[in-house]
C-alpha positions in Angstrom: 43.9 61.7 41.4 40.7 62.0 43.3 37.5 60.8 41.6 34.1 61.6 43.0 31.0 59.9 41.6 27.4 60.0 42.8 24.3 58.3 41.5 20.7 59.0 42.3 18.0 56.6 43.6 15.0 56.3 41.5 11.2 56.1 41.6 9.7 53.6 39.1 7.0 56.0 37.8 5.5 53.2 35.7 6.7 49.6 35.3 7.4 47.6 38.5 7.7 43.9 37.8 7.8 44.3 34.0 11.4 45.2 33.4 12.7 41.7 34.2 10.1 40.4 31.8 11.5 42.4 28.9 8.9 45.1 28.7 9.0 48.9 28.9 9.3 51.2 32.0 9.4 54.9 32.8 11.7 55.9 35.6 12.3 59.0 37.6 15.6 59.8 39.3 15.5 61.5 42.7 17.7 63.7 44.7 18.8 61.1 47.3 22.2 59.7 46.2 25.0 57.3 46.8 28.5 58.9 46.7 31.8 57.2 46.0 34.9 59.3 46.8 38.1 57.6 45.7 41.8 58.4 45.6 43.9 56.4 43.2 47.4 55.3 44.1 50.1 52.8 43.2 49.7 50.4 46.2 48.2 47.5 44.1 45.3 47.3 46.6 41.8 48.6 46.8 40.7 49.7 50.2 37.0 50.5 50.9 35.2 52.2 53.8 31.4 52.0 53.9 30.8 55.0 56.1 27.1 54.5 56.8 27.5 51.0 58.2 31.1 51.5 59.6 32.6 48.7 57.6 36.1 48.5 56.1 37.7 45.9 53.8 40.5 45.7 51.2 41.6 43.4 48.3 44.4 43.1 45.8 44.4 44.3 42.2 43.4 41.0 40.7 40.2 39.3 39.5 38.1 38.7 42.6 36.1 35.6 43.4 32.5 36.6 44.1 31.6 34.3 46.9 29.4 36.7 49.1 26.0 38.0 48.3 25.8 41.6 47.2 29.6 41.9 46.9 29.0 45.0 44.7 32.5 46.6 45.0 34.4 43.5 43.9 31.9 42.8 41.1 32.2 46.3 39.7 36.0 46.2 40.1 36.1 42.9 38.1 34.6 44.5 35.1 37.5 46.9 34.7 40.4 44.9 36.4 42.1 44.0 33.1 42.4 47.6 32.1 44.4 48.6 35.2 48.2 48.5 35.5 49.5 45.9 38.0 50.3 48.6 40.7 46.9 50.3 40.4 45.3 50.9 43.8 42.6 53.1 45.3 41.1 54.1 48.6 37.3 54.4 48.4 34.9 56.0 50.8 31.2 55.4 50.3 28.3 57.4 51.9 24.6 57.6 51.1 21.4 59.4 52.1 19.3 56.9 50.1 17.3 54.5 52.3 18.0 50.8 51.8 15.3 48.3 51.0 12.6 50.9 50.4 12.0 50.4 46.6 14.2 53.4 45.7 17.0 51.3 44.1 19.7 51.8 46.6 21.8 48.8 45.5 21.7 49.9 41.8 22.6 53.4 42.7 25.6 52.0 44.6 26.6 49.8 41.7 26.3 52.8 39.2 28.5 55.0 41.4 31.1 52.3 41.6 31.0 51.6 37.9 31.4 55.4 37.3 34.5 55.4 39.6 36.3 52.3 38.1 35.4 53.4 34.5 37.0 56.8 35.0 39.9 55.4 37.0 40.7 53.0 34.1 40.2 55.8 31.6 37.8 53.6 29.6 35.4 56.5 29.3 32.2 54.6 28.5 29.0 56.1 27.2 26.0 56.5 29.5 24.3 53.4 28.0 27.6 51.4 28.5 27.9 52.5 32.1 24.3 51.5 32.8 24.9 48.1 31.2 28.0 47.5 33.2 26.2 48.4 36.4 23.5 45.9 35.5 26.3 43.3 34.9 27.9 44.0 38.2 24.7 43.7 40.2 22.4 41.3 38.4 24.4 39.1 36.1 27.8 38.6 37.9 26.2 38.3 41.3 23.2 36.2 40.2 20.6 38.5 41.7 17.1 38.6 40.2 15.7 41.7 38.5 16.2 43.7 35.3 18.2 46.6 34.1 15.6 49.3 34.7 17.3 50.6 37.8 20.7 50.9 36.4 19.6 53.0 33.4 17.5 55.2 35.7 20.5 55.8 38.0 23.0 56.5 35.2 20.8 58.5 32.8 18.8 60.4 35.4 15.7 62.6 35.2 12.7 60.9 33.4 13.6 58.0 31.1 11.6 55.6 28.9 13.4 52.3 28.5 12.6 49.1 26.5 14.1 46.4 28.7 14.9 44.1 25.8 17.5 44.1 23.0 18.6 46.6 21.7 17.5 48.3 24.9 16.2 51.5 23.3 15.9 54.4 25.7 14.6 57.9 25.4 14.9 60.9 27.7 11.5 62.5 28.4 11.2 66.2 28.9 8.3 66.0 31.3 9.1 67.4 34.8 7.4 65.6 37.7 6.7 67.6 40.8 5.1 66.7 44.0 7.3 63.6 44.8 6.6 62.3 48.3 7.8 58.9 49.4 6.0 57.2 52.2 8.0 54.6 54.0 5.9 52.0 55.9 9.0 51.1 58.0 8.2 47.5 57.2 11.1 45.4 55.8 10.5 43.5 52.6 12.4 40.6 51.0 13.0 41.9 47.5 15.1 39.0 46.0 12.9 36.2 47.3 9.7 38.0 46.3 11.0 38.6 42.7 12.1 35.0 42.3 8.7 33.7 43.3 6.7 36.2 41.3 8.7 35.7 38.1 8.1 31.9 38.5 4.4 32.5 38.8 4.3 34.9 35.8 6.1 32.3 33.7 3.4 29.7 34.7 0.8 32.1 33.3 2.8 32.5 30.1 3.0 28.8 29.7 -0.7 28.4 30.3 -1.5 31.0 27.6 0.9 29.5 25.1 -0.8 26.2 25.4 -4.0 27.9 24.3 -2.3 30.1 21.7 1.2 29.4 20.5 1.5 33.0 19.3 1.0 34.5 22.8 3.6 37.1 23.7 4.0 39.7 26.5 4.7 42.4 23.9 1.6 42.0 21.7 -1.1 39.9 23.4 -4.0 41.6 25.0 -4.9 42.0 28.7 -8.5 41.1 27.8 -7.6 37.7 26.4 -5.8 36.7 29.6 -8.6 38.1 31.7 -11.1 35.9 30.0 -9.0 32.9 30.6 -8.4 33.8 34.2 -12.2 34.2 34.8 -12.6 30.6 33.8 -9.7 29.1 35.7 -8.6 31.5 38.5 -5.0 30.3 38.0 -2.4 32.1 40.1 -0.1 32.3 37.1 -2.7 34.0 35.0 -3.5 36.4 37.9 0.2 37.5 38.0 0.3 37.7 34.2 -2.7 40.1 34.3 -0.6 42.3 36.6 2.2 42.4 34.1 0.0 43.2 31.1 -2.0 45.7 33.0 1.2 47.6 34.0 2.5 47.2 30.5 -0.5 49.0 29.2 -0.1 51.8 31.8 3.5 52.3 30.8 2.6 52.6 27.1 -0.2 55.1 27.8 2.2 57.1 30.0 4.8 57.2 27.3 2.2 58.3 24.8 1.0 61.3 26.8 4.5 62.3 27.9 5.9 62.0 24.4 3.3 63.9 22.5 2.5 66.8 24.9 2.9 68.0 28.5 0.9 65.5 30.5 -1.6 67.1 32.9 -1.5 66.3 36.6 -4.8 64.6 36.3 -3.6 62.3 33.5 -0.5 61.4 35.4 -2.6 60.8 38.6 -5.0 58.5 36.7 -2.2 56.3 35.4 -0.5 56.1 38.8 -3.8 54.9 40.3 -4.3 52.3 37.5 -0.8 51.1 38.1 -1.4 50.7 41.9 -4.7 48.8 41.2 -2.8 46.3 39.1 -0.3 45.7 41.8 -2.9 45.5 44.5 -5.3 43.2 42.7 -3.1 41.0 40.6 0.2 40.8 42.5 -1.4 41.1 46.0 1.6 42.8 47.3 0.2 45.8 49.0 -0.1 45.5 52.8 -3.0 46.8 54.8 -0.7 49.3 56.5 0.3 50.7 53.2 -3.3 51.0 52.1 -4.1 52.9 55.3 -1.2 55.2 54.7 -2.3 55.8 51.1 -5.8 56.7 52.4 -4.2 59.2 54.8 -2.1 60.7 52.0 -5.0 61.1 49.6 -7.1 62.7 52.4 -4.3 65.2 52.9 -4.2 66.1 49.2 -2.2 63.5 47.3 -3.7 63.1 43.8 -2.6 59.4 43.5 -0.4 56.8 45.1 1.3 53.6 44.0 3.5 50.9 45.6 7.2 51.1 44.9 9.4 48.1 44.3 8.5 44.4 44.9 6.0 45.2 47.7 4.8 43.4 50.9 6.3 46.3 52.8 8.7 49.1 51.7 7.6 52.3 50.3 5.0 54.0 48.1 4.9 57.1 45.9 2.4 59.8 46.8 2.0 62.2 43.8 1.3 65.4 45.6 2.0 68.6 43.6 1.4 71.6 45.7 0.6 69.5 48.8 3.9 67.9 49.6 4.2 69.2 53.2 0.6 68.3 54.1 0.9 64.8 52.6 4.2 64.1 54.3 2.8 65.1 57.7 -0.2 62.9 57.2 2.0 59.9 56.4 4.1 60.5 59.5 1.0 60.9 61.7 0.0 57.5 60.3 3.1 55.9 61.9 5.4 55.9 58.9 8.3 58.0 57.6 8.1 60.4 54.7 10.5 62.1 52.3 9.8 65.1 50.1 12.0 64.7 47.0 12.9 66.4 43.7 13.6 65.1 40.2 17.3 64.9 39.7 20.0 64.2 37.1 21.9 61.0 36.7 25.4 59.7 37.4 27.9 62.5 38.2 31.7 62.0 37.7 34.1 64.6 38.9 37.9 64.5 38.9 40.4 66.5 41.0 44.1 66.2 40.3 46.2 65.5 43.4 
């Protein structure tokens, strides 16, 4: 039996750096994808070819020790291993047109596609939410990587999704269609894992500070203004990072409100994208000068608004450019970067072909 799965990358429309703090996000799946093509057999071994990096490896059908960083294939396999017969085997081939390390969730798309393959091969037939949760377990929990579950739900469910990143992990598909998706790639490498670990530590310092002042303080309910007043007195780095979280939280909530109740106008969407980027730039201080220069170029060419994608200090940004995609992409390229014109896309696809 041949199983072909593919999972999209995603743009975090609203919500960077708040998913791993248990808040809400709005994500947008894009039409650059990771594909896993696998043939099941009775060899008792799983053989894998990563075509884009010309790497091959194999392992036996038994629980695998996860001793290497980002050992996504074995981690995903482990979730389903007990459901396979002893002689279960497979040959997997993986390819992708999704850039790595650019804030487009390449690793989560990979894990989602792998989970889709092993879930179908085991005939477990999980729901969308279950598949997303298992992808989160495979990448974040089992491998000890920082981050939340936003990316995995985005990659599995697809299109535009509102997700509450706390139990019971409520999600809602939004009917809004987002056009004008241009991604500007600064061509500057970023260190996502190290950045998130440090930033989360700083945010937690801010939370501790506020709880000493008010034991009832919470990320879900407390106001941006209260933290701002405290920050103006102390200039604490922890409170500065906390302002970023609460500012972005409020943008997400406003975005959900306008997309839930009506068709959001381009100007409303652009205003929120700009507010989001301002929070990242001012409070997380993770927007490089090169990116700011490219954003200026994109806006001059017709982008309505731009925002950083991912953890920052390099990587990519989203230029919201309905009707001006070509002009904006060309301006970004002239500025010394790469650009991708993308479309909104659906989520995890699973197709079966009998041998």
